[in-house]
C-alpha positions as CSV (number, residue, x, y, z in Angstrom):
1,M,118.1,48.7,107.1
2,F,119.5,51.0,104.3
3,G,120.8,54.0,106.2
4,W,122.1,55.7,103.1
5,F,118.5,55.6,101.6
6,K,116.9,58.3,103.8
7,K,114.0,60.6,102.5
8,K,115.2,64.1,102.5
9,P,113.1,66.1,104.8
10,A,110.6,68.3,103.2
11,E,111.5,72.3,103.0
12,P,109.1,74.0,105.3
13,E,106.8,76.3,103.7
14,P,107.8,80.0,104.4
15,L,105.0,81.2,106.7
16,S,106.1,84.9,106.7
17,G,108.6,87.3,105.0
18,D,108.9,88.6,101.6
19,P,107.6,86.6,98.6
20,P,110.2,84.8,96.5
21,I,109.3,87.1,93.6
22,S,109.6,91.0,93.3
23,H,106.8,93.0,94.7
24,D,106.2,94.3,91.2
25,D,105.7,90.7,90.0
26,L,103.4,90.0,92.7
27,R,101.4,93.0,92.0
28,A,101.2,91.9,88.4
29,L,100.1,88.4,89.4
30,F,97.3,90.0,91.4
31,E,96.3,92.1,88.4
32,Y,96.5,89.0,86.0
33,L,94.1,87.0,88.3
34,D,91.8,90.0,88.8
35,R,91.4,90.7,85.0
36,P,88.0,91.0,83.5
37,N,86.3,87.8,82.4
38,P,88.9,85.3,83.9
39,S,88.4,81.6,83.6
40,P,86.5,80.0,86.6
41,C,88.7,78.9,89.4
42,D,89.1,75.1,89.2
43,H,90.6,75.1,92.5
44,T,94.3,74.7,91.5
45,H,97.1,77.1,90.8
46,K,96.6,76.9,86.9
47,E,96.5,80.6,86.3
48,C,99.2,81.4,88.8
49,V,101.5,78.8,87.0
50,E,100.6,80.1,83.6
51,F,101.7,83.7,84.8
52,L,104.8,82.5,86.7
53,R,106.0,80.3,83.8
54,G,105.3,83.1,81.3
55,R,107.7,85.4,83.3
56,Q,110.4,82.8,84.0
57,L,109.7,83.1,87.8
58,P,110.2,80.3,90.4
59,V,106.9,78.2,90.2
60,G,107.4,76.0,93.2
61,K,108.8,78.4,95.8
62,T,106.1,81.1,94.9
63,L,103.2,78.7,95.0
64,G,104.6,77.4,98.6
65,W,104.8,81.1,99.7
66,L,101.3,81.5,98.3
67,K,99.7,78.6,100.0
68,A,101.5,79.7,103.3
69,N,100.0,83.0,103.1
70,G,96.3,81.6,102.4
71,G,96.4,81.2,98.7
72,H,95.5,77.6,98.1
73,C,94.2,78.1,94.6
74,D,93.8,81.0,92.1
75,C,90.8,82.7,93.8
76,E,92.1,82.3,97.1
77,V,95.2,84.2,96.1
78,I,92.9,87.0,95.3
79,F,90.6,86.6,98.3
80,N,93.3,85.9,101.0
81,V,96.8,86.8,99.9
82,T,95.6,90.3,98.8
83,D,94.4,91.2,102.3
84,E,97.9,91.2,103.6
85,W,99.9,92.0,100.5
86,G,97.9,93.9,98.2
87,E,98.4,97.3,99.7
88,K,102.1,96.4,100.2
89,V,102.7,95.8,96.5
90,G,100.5,98.7,95.4
91,W,97.6,96.4,94.1
92,N,94.2,98.3,93.7
93,P,91.3,96.0,93.1
94,K,89.2,96.8,90.2
95,T,85.8,98.0,91.3
96,E,82.6,96.6,89.9
97,E,80.6,99.3,87.6
């Protein structure tokens, strides 16, 4: 009916490839999320968003990339994304003492 009013197709989430932020920033995000005594995960990306905005990094693209790589919330970024990307960006998880 209204051919000019078509929904724009959603951008596909990047399933592979480099993250939309530098490896240094990604390592810093991992370190931030893995800091001592973080807030309990509320199953959102609240902590990631706070970190990205604080550094004026792209929030939407980065969250899309994190989700595509298994990070569907803050804690899953640490548990899933670091499996593939931790070593690539030079992140070393803190050991429990």
